[in-house]
C-alpha positions, -999 to 999 in steps of 0.1 A, spaced: -757 -527 -135 -738 -514 -105 -719 -535 -79 -750 -541 -58 -764 -574 -45 -800 -579 -58 -810 -598 -26 -793 -580 3 -786 -546 -13 -749 -547 -3 -729 -519 -20 -693 -508 -20 -682 -489 11 -652 -465 15 -624 -468 39 -586 -464 43 -557 -485 32 -532 -481 61 -496 -486 54 -469 -499 78 -460 -462 85 -497 -455 92 -502 -434 61 -539 -436 51 -551 -435 15 -587 -439 3 -599 -473 -10 -631 -491 -17 -643 -523 -1 -663 -542 -28 -690 -568 -19 -683 -604 -28 -706 -605 -58 -713 -636 -80 -735 -639 -111 -753 -671 -104 -780 -690 -122 -807 -707 -100 -834 -731 -112 -868 -719 -101 -888 -751 -99 -922 -735 -92 -920 -717 -126 -898 -743 -144 -872 -718 -155 -837 -706 -148 -832 -672 -130 -799 -653 -132 -791 -632 -101 -762 -609 -91 -758 -619 -55 -733 -617 -27 -719 -648 -9 -741 -638 20 -772 -637 -2 -764 -673 -15 -766 -684 21 -799 -666 26 -813 -683 -5 -802 -717 8 -818 -710 42 -851 -694 31 -856 -710 -3 -853 -695 -37 -890 -691 -43 -896 -670 -12 -866 -647 -19 -877 -642 -56 -913 -635 -44 -901 -609 -20 -879 -593 -47 -908 -591 -71 -929 -574 -44 -902 -547 -41 -905 -541 -78 -874 -560 -90 -878 -575 -125 -868 -612 -124 
């Protein structure tokens, strides 16, 4: 699986590394991805998701079940 957050859809973006002498070279900014196991109490099972730190905050705020339900509606297999 690619470096993509399953919840927010964050992907790597391109940019420049800028040296002290202002020379620009290409680089990639990678999302802060974590592979994390969550316990889905409604289905009494563990779910493993590849999520960014921002997505972990979203899950804490909205609840795991509502986030998983929305992902399944989009066609994601969880």
